[in-house]
N, CA, C and O atoms as a GROMACS GRO file, in nm:
protein
  344
    1MET      N    1  -1.818   7.834 -12.228
    1MET     CA    2  -1.921   7.930 -12.261
    1MET      C    3  -1.857   8.052 -12.327
    1MET      O    4  -1.758   8.106 -12.277
    2GLN      N    5  -1.912   8.093 -12.439
    2GLN     CA    6  -1.858   8.206 -12.513
    2GLN      C    7  -1.928   8.334 -12.468
    2GLN      O    8  -2.050   8.338 -12.458
    3THR      N    9  -1.849   8.438 -12.440
    3THR     CA   10  -1.904   8.566 -12.399
    3THR      C   11  -1.935   8.649 -12.523
    3THR      O   12  -1.852   8.660 -12.614
    4GLU      N   13  -2.055   8.707 -12.525
    4GLU     CA   14  -2.092   8.792 -12.638
    4GLU      C   15  -2.017   8.924 -12.627
    4GLU      O   16  -2.013   8.984 -12.520
    5LYS      N   17  -1.959   8.968 -12.737
    5LYS     CA   18  -1.885   9.094 -12.738
    5LYS      C   19  -1.981   9.208 -12.768
    5LYS      O   20  -2.070   9.196 -12.853
    6ILE      N   21  -1.961   9.317 -12.698
    6ILE     CA   22  -2.042   9.437 -12.719
    6ILE      C   23  -1.947   9.548 -12.762
    6ILE      O   24  -1.851   9.580 -12.692
    7LEU      N   25  -1.975   9.606 -12.876
    7LEU     CA   26  -1.889   9.713 -12.928
    7LEU      C   27  -1.915   9.843 -12.853
    7LEU      O   28  -2.027   9.872 -12.811
    8PHE      N   29  -1.807   9.920 -12.838
    8PHE     CA   30  -1.816  10.048 -12.767
    8PHE      C   31  -1.924  10.138 -12.826
    8PHE      O   32  -2.003  10.197 -12.752
    9ASP      N   33  -1.927  10.148 -12.959
    9ASP     CA   34  -2.026  10.235 -13.025
    9ASP      C   35  -2.170  10.196 -12.990
    9ASP      O   36  -2.258  10.282 -12.987
   10SER      N   37  -2.194  10.068 -12.965
   10SER     CA   38  -2.330  10.025 -12.934
   10SER      C   39  -2.372  10.065 -12.793
   10SER      O   40  -2.491  10.066 -12.762
   11LEU      N   41  -2.276  10.098 -12.706
   11LEU     CA   42  -2.308  10.143 -12.571
   11LEU      C   43  -2.343  10.291 -12.565
   11LEU      O   44  -2.424  10.333 -12.483
   12LEU      N   45  -2.281  10.369 -12.652
   12LEU     CA   46  -2.303  10.514 -12.648
   12LEU      C   47  -2.450  10.548 -12.668
   12LEU      O   48  -2.518  10.492 -12.754
   13ASN      N   49  -2.497  10.639 -12.587
   13ASN     CA   50  -2.634  10.692 -12.592
   13ASN      C   51  -2.742  10.593 -12.550
   13ASN      O   52  -2.860  10.623 -12.565
   14LYS      N   53  -2.704  10.476 -12.498
   14LYS     CA   54  -2.806  10.385 -12.444
   14LYS      C   55  -2.858  10.442 -12.312
   14LYS      O   56  -2.782  10.500 -12.234
   15MET      N   57  -2.987  10.425 -12.289
   15MET     CA   58  -3.045  10.469 -12.163
   15MET      C   59  -2.999  10.376 -12.051
   15MET      O   60  -2.992  10.255 -12.068
   16ILE      N   61  -2.968  10.436 -11.937
   16ILE     CA   62  -2.928  10.360 -11.818
   16ILE      C   63  -3.048  10.359 -11.724
   16ILE      O   64  -3.101  10.464 -11.689
   17VAL      N   65  -3.091  10.239 -11.683
   17VAL     CA   66  -3.203  10.224 -11.591
   17VAL      C   67  -3.165  10.128 -11.480
   17VAL      O   68  -3.076  10.044 -11.495
   18THR      N   69  -3.233  10.143 -11.366
   18THR     CA   70  -3.213  10.046 -11.258
   18THR      C   71  -3.300   9.924 -11.287
   18THR      O   72  -3.388   9.929 -11.373
   19LYS      N   73  -3.275   9.817 -11.216
   19LYS     CA   74  -3.356   9.697 -11.236
   19LYS      C   75  -3.500   9.720 -11.193
   19LYS      O   76  -3.589   9.643 -11.229
   20GLU      N   77  -3.524   9.826 -11.115
   20GLU     CA   78  -3.660   9.864 -11.075
   20GLU      C   79  -3.726   9.954 -11.180
   20GLU      O   80  -3.843   9.989 -11.166
   21GLY      N   81  -3.651   9.992 -11.283
   21GLY     CA   82  -3.706  10.072 -11.392
   21GLY      C   83  -3.687  10.222 -11.379
   21GLY      O   84  -3.744  10.298 -11.458
   22LYS      N   85  -3.608  10.267 -11.282
   22LYS     CA   86  -3.583  10.411 -11.266
   22LYS      C   87  -3.478  10.455 -11.367
   22LYS      O   88  -3.372  10.392 -11.379
   23ARG      N   89  -3.506  10.562 -11.439
   23ARG     CA   90  -3.413  10.614 -11.539
   23ARG      C   91  -3.303  10.695 -11.471
   23ARG      O   92  -3.329  10.776 -11.382
   24LEU      N   93  -3.180  10.671 -11.517
   24LEU     CA   94  -3.066  10.743 -11.460
   24LEU      C   95  -3.002  10.840 -11.557
   24LEU      O   96  -2.937  10.935 -11.514
   25GLY      N   97  -3.017  10.818 -11.685
   25GLY     CA   98  -2.956  10.902 -11.787
   25GLY      C   99  -2.912  10.815 -11.904
   25GLY      O  100  -2.970  10.710 -11.930
   26PHE      N  101  -2.810  10.861 -11.976
   26PHE     CA  102  -2.762  10.791 -12.094
   26PHE      C  103  -2.610  10.772 -12.084
   26PHE      O  104  -2.543  10.846 -12.013
   27VAL      N  105  -2.558  10.675 -12.155
   27VAL     CA  106  -2.413  10.651 -12.158
   27VAL      C  107  -2.348  10.756 -12.247
   27VAL      O  108  -2.376  10.764 -12.366
   28ARG      N  109  -2.260  10.836 -12.187
   28ARG     CA  110  -2.185  10.935 -12.264
   28ARG      C  111  -2.051  10.878 -12.308
   28ARG      O  112  -2.005  10.902 -12.420
   29ASP      N  113  -1.989  10.802 -12.216
   29ASP     CA  114  -1.856  10.749 -12.243
   29ASP      C  115  -1.828  10.640 -12.141
   29ASP      O  116  -1.911  10.613 -12.054
   30ILE      N  117  -1.712  10.576 -12.152
   30ILE     CA  118  -1.670  10.477 -12.053
   30ILE      C  119  -1.528  10.508 -12.011
   30ILE      O  120  -1.453  10.574 -12.083
   31THR      N  121  -1.491  10.459 -11.893
   31THR     CA  122  -1.351  10.465 -11.851
   31THR      C  123  -1.303  10.321 -11.836
   31THR      O  124  -1.380  10.232 -11.799
   32PHE      N  125  -1.176  10.299 -11.867
   32PHE     CA  126  -1.122  10.165 -11.856
   32PHE      C  127  -0.974  10.169 -11.823
   32PHE      O  128  -0.907  10.270 -11.843
   33GLU      N  129  -0.926  10.057 -11.771
   33GLU     CA  130  -0.784  10.041 -11.738
   33GLU      C  131  -0.710  10.015 -11.869
   33GLU      O  132  -0.741   9.919 -11.940
   34VAL      N  133  -0.614  10.099 -11.902
   34VAL     CA  134  -0.545  10.093 -12.030
   34VAL      C  135  -0.469   9.961 -12.047
   34VAL      O  136  -0.475   9.900 -12.154
   35ARG      N  137  -0.399   9.918 -11.946
   35ARG     CA  138  -0.317   9.797 -11.960
   35ARG      C  139  -0.398   9.670 -11.977
   35ARG      O  140  -0.366   9.587 -12.062
   36SER      N  141  -0.503   9.655 -11.897
   36SER     CA  142  -0.580   9.530 -11.900
   36SER      C  143  -0.704   9.539 -11.990
   36SER      O  144  -0.757   9.437 -12.034
   37GLY      N  145  -0.748   9.662 -12.017
   37GLY     CA  146  -0.871   9.678 -12.094
   37GLY      C  147  -0.996   9.663 -12.009
   37GLY      O  148  -1.107   9.666 -12.062
   38GLU      N  149  -0.980   9.646 -11.878
   38GLU     CA  150  -1.093   9.628 -11.787
   38GLU      C  151  -1.178   9.755 -11.781
   38GLU      O  152  -1.126   9.865 -11.760
   39LEU      N  153  -1.310   9.739 -11.799
   39LEU     CA  154  -1.400   9.853 -11.789
   39LEU      C  155  -1.413   9.893 -11.642
   39LEU      O  156  -1.422   9.807 -11.554
   40ILE      N  157  -1.414  10.023 -11.618
   40ILE     CA  158  -1.421  10.072 -11.480
   40ILE      C  159  -1.554  10.142 -11.453
   40ILE      O  160  -1.624  10.108 -11.358
   41ASN      N  161  -1.590  10.241 -11.536
   41ASN     CA  162  -1.712  10.319 -11.513
   41ASN      C  163  -1.781  10.355 -11.643
   41ASN      O  164  -1.719  10.359 -11.750
   42LEU      N  165  -1.910  10.381 -11.631
   42LEU     CA  166  -1.986  10.446 -11.737
   42LEU      C  167  -1.998  10.592 -11.696
   42LEU      O  168  -2.023  10.621 -11.580
   43ILE      N  169  -1.980  10.683 -11.789
   43ILE     CA  170  -2.000  10.825 -11.763
   43ILE      C  171  -2.141  10.859 -11.808
   43ILE      O  172  -2.181  10.828 -11.920
   44VAL      N  173  -2.217  10.922 -11.718
   44VAL     CA  174  -2.359  10.950 -11.741
   44VAL      C  175  -2.378  11.083 -11.813
   44VAL      O  176  -2.321  11.185 -11.775
   45LYS      N  177  -2.459  11.079 -11.918
   45LYS     CA  178  -2.499  11.200 -11.991
   45LYS      C  179  -2.645  11.227 -11.958
   45LYS      O  180  -2.723  11.133 -11.944
   46ASP      N  181  -2.682  11.351 -11.945
   46ASP     CA  182  -2.820  11.392 -11.916
   46ASP      C  183  -2.878  11.320 -11.795
   46ASP      O  184  -2.983  11.258 -11.804
   47PRO      N  185  -2.808  11.329 -11.678
   47PRO     CA  186  -2.860  11.259 -11.560
   47PRO      C  187  -2.996  11.313 -11.518
   47PRO      O  188  -3.023  11.433 -11.530
   48THR      N  189  -3.080  11.224 -11.469
   48THR     CA  190  -3.213  11.264 -11.421
   48THR      C  191  -3.200  11.325 -11.282
   48THR      O  192  -3.094  11.317 -11.219
   49ILE      N  193  -3.308  11.384 -11.234
   49ILE     CA  194  -3.309  11.440 -11.098
   49ILE      C  195  -3.285  11.328 -10.998
   49ILE      O  196  -3.214  11.347 -10.899
   50TYR      N  197  -3.343  11.211 -11.023
   50TYR     CA  198  -3.324  11.096 -10.935
   50TYR      C  199  -3.174  11.062 -10.926
   50TYR      O  200  -3.123  11.035 -10.817
   51THR      N  201  -3.106  11.062 -11.038
   51THR     CA  202  -2.964  11.028 -11.041
   51THR      C  203  -2.882  11.128 -10.961
   51THR      O  204  -2.788  11.090 -10.892
   52LYS      N  205  -2.918  11.254 -10.971
   52LYS     CA  206  -2.842  11.357 -10.900
   52LYS      C  207  -2.855  11.343 -10.749
   52LYS      O  208  -2.771  11.393 -10.675
   53ASN      N  209  -2.962  11.275 -10.702
   53ASN     CA  210  -2.982  11.256 -10.559
   53ASN      C  211  -2.916  11.130 -10.505
   53ASN      O  212  -2.912  11.109 -10.384
   54ILE      N  213  -2.865  11.046 -10.595
   54ILE     CA  214  -2.790  10.927 -10.553
   54ILE      C  215  -2.647  10.970 -10.529
   54ILE      O  216  -2.595  11.056 -10.599
   55ASN      N  217  -2.583  10.910 -10.432
   55ASN     CA  218  -2.445  10.946 -10.398
   55ASN      C  219  -2.348  10.873 -10.490
   55ASN      O  220  -2.279  10.781 -10.448
   56LEU      N  221  -2.343  10.914 -10.619
   56LEU     CA  222  -2.253  10.852 -10.715
   56LEU      C  223  -2.116  10.919 -10.712
   56LEU      O  224  -2.104  11.037 -10.680
   57GLU      N  225  -2.016  10.842 -10.746
   57GLU     CA  226  -1.881  10.897 -10.761
   57GLU      C  227  -1.882  10.995 -10.878
   57GLU      O  228  -1.959  10.980 -10.972
   58LYS      N  229  -1.794  11.095 -10.871
   58LYS     CA  230  -1.783  11.193 -10.979
   58LYS      C  231  -1.641  11.194 -11.032
   58LYS      O  232  -1.545  11.169 -10.960
   59SER      N  233  -1.630  11.223 -11.161
   59SER     CA  234  -1.499  11.234 -11.225
   59SER      C  235  -1.435  11.366 -11.186
   59SER      O  236  -1.497  11.449 -11.120
   60SER      N  237  -1.312  11.386 -11.228
   60SER     CA  238  -1.242  11.511 -11.199
   60SER      C  239  -1.310  11.630 -11.266
   60SER      O  240  -1.295  11.744 -11.223
   61SER      N  241  -1.387  11.603 -11.374
   61SER     CA  242  -1.461  11.710 -11.440
   61SER      C  243  -1.608  11.713 -11.396
   61SER      O  244  -1.693  11.768 -11.466
   62ASN      N  245  -1.635  11.653 -11.279
   62ASN     CA  246  -1.766  11.659 -11.213
   62ASN      C  247  -1.877  11.581 -11.287
   62ASN      O  248  -1.995  11.612 -11.273
   63GLU      N  249  -1.839  11.481 -11.366
   63GLU     CA  250  -1.938  11.397 -11.434
   63GLU      C  251  -1.972  11.278 -11.344
   63GLU      O  252  -1.886  11.224 -11.274
   64LEU      N  253  -2.099  11.239 -11.346
   64LEU     CA  254  -2.142  11.126 -11.264
   64LEU      C  255  -2.093  10.995 -11.325
   64LEU      O  256  -2.096  10.977 -11.447
   65LEU      N  257  -2.047  10.904 -11.238
   65LEU     CA  258  -1.992  10.777 -11.282
   65LEU      C  259  -2.072  10.660 -11.225
   65LEU      O  260  -2.110  10.662 -11.108
   66ILE      N  261  -2.097  10.560 -11.307
   66ILE     CA  262  -2.163  10.438 -11.264
   66ILE      C  263  -2.060  10.326 -11.276
   66ILE      O  264  -2.007  10.301 -11.384
   67PRO      N  265  -2.030  10.258 -11.164
   67PRO     CA  266  -1.928  10.153 -11.170
   67PRO      C  267  -1.973  10.038 -11.260
   67PRO      O  268  -2.089   9.998 -11.260
   68TYR      N  269  -1.879   9.986 -11.336
   68TYR     CA  270  -1.909   9.876 -11.427
   68TYR      C  271  -1.963   9.755 -11.351
   68TYR      O  272  -2.045   9.680 -11.403
   69SER      N  273  -1.918   9.738 -11.226
   69SER     CA  274  -1.962   9.624 -11.145
   69SER      C  275  -2.112   9.629 -11.114
   69SER      O  276  -2.170   9.527 -11.075
   70ALA      N  277  -2.175   9.745 -11.130
   70ALA     CA  278  -2.319   9.759 -11.103
   70ALA      C  279  -2.405   9.716 -11.221
   70ALA      O  280  -2.526   9.702 -11.207
   71ILE      N  281  -2.343   9.694 -11.338
   71ILE     CA  282  -2.420   9.657 -11.458
   71ILE      C  283  -2.468   9.513 -11.446
   71ILE      O  284  -2.390   9.422 -11.420
   72ILE      N  285  -2.599   9.495 -11.467
   72ILE     CA  286  -2.660   9.363 -11.464
   72ILE      C  287  -2.674   9.308 -11.605
   72ILE      O  288  -2.646   9.191 -11.630
   73ALA      N  289  -2.718   9.394 -11.697
   73ALA     CA  290  -2.743   9.349 -11.834
   73ALA      C  291  -2.730   9.467 -11.930
   73ALA      O  292  -2.748   9.583 -11.893
   74ILE      N  293  -2.697   9.432 -12.055
   74ILE     CA  294  -2.692   9.533 -12.161
   74ILE      C  295  -2.772   9.478 -12.278
   74ILE      O  296  -2.743   9.371 -12.331
   75GLY      N  297  -2.874   9.553 -12.316
   75GLY     CA  298  -2.958   9.517 -12.429
   75GLY      C  299  -3.006   9.647 -12.491
   75GLY      O  300  -2.924   9.729 -12.533
   76ASP      N  301  -3.137   9.666 -12.498
   76ASP     CA  302  -3.190   9.795 -12.543
   76ASP      C  303  -3.154   9.905 -12.445
   76ASP      O  304  -3.144  10.022 -12.482
   77PHE      N  305  -3.136   9.867 -12.319
   77PHE     CA  306  -3.098   9.956 -12.210
   77PHE      C  307  -2.976   9.898 -12.140
   77PHE      O  308  -2.945   9.780 -12.155
   78VAL      N  309  -2.907   9.982 -12.062
   78VAL     CA  310  -2.806   9.933 -11.970
   78VAL      C  311  -2.877   9.925 -11.835
   78VAL      O  312  -2.919  10.027 -11.780
   79VAL      N  313  -2.889   9.805 -11.783
   79VAL     CA  314  -2.960   9.782 -11.657
   79VAL      C  315  -2.858   9.769 -11.546
   79VAL      O  316  -2.763   9.691 -11.557
   80VAL      N  317  -2.878   9.847 -11.438
   80VAL     CA  318  -2.784   9.845 -11.326
   80VAL      C  319  -2.857   9.812 -11.196
   80VAL      O  320  -2.978   9.834 -11.183
   81SER      N  321  -2.781   9.760 -11.102
   81SER     CA  322  -2.832   9.733 -10.968
   81SER      C  323  -2.811   9.856 -10.882
   81SER      O  324  -2.697   9.898 -10.860
   82GLU      N  325  -2.918   9.913 -10.834
   82GLU     CA  326  -2.908  10.035 -10.755
   82GLU      C  327  -2.830  10.010 -10.626
   82GLU      O  328  -2.761  10.100 -10.576
   83GLU      N  329  -2.840   9.889 -10.572
   83GLU     CA  330  -2.768   9.856 -10.448
   83GLU      C  331  -2.617   9.863 -10.468
   83GLU      O  332  -2.543   9.888 -10.372
   84ASP      N  333  -2.569   9.842 -10.591
   84ASP     CA  334  -2.426   9.840 -10.620
   84ASP      C  335  -2.372   9.975 -10.666
   84ASP      O  336  -2.256   9.985 -10.706
   85LEU      N  337  -2.454  10.079 -10.660
   85LEU     CA  338  -2.411  10.210 -10.708
   85LEU      C  339  -2.330  10.289 -10.606
   85LEU      O  340  -2.245  10.370 -10.643
   86ALA      N  341  -2.356  10.266 -10.481
   86ALA     CA  342  -2.288  10.348 -10.379
   86ALA      C  343  -2.163  10.283 -10.328
   86ALA      O  344  -2.095  10.339 -10.242
   0.00000   0.00000   0.00000
């Protein structure tokens, strides 16, 4: 099975939503492991009030982070599993 490649530029500014349809914000940037290229987190831009009330990890510069493992699908939106956020 061939995995579809998604370019970094296509992720930027995509809306992040939960599978239940709750808006969390937009993709500002990503973090990844330099040696392996493994994606680690999405950095959230313009987080919603709902997002600020979730206990998300924060970067050293106080930006909210969504673990890559929580991503279910990427299309018009980045869909995440809320259960996998904490």
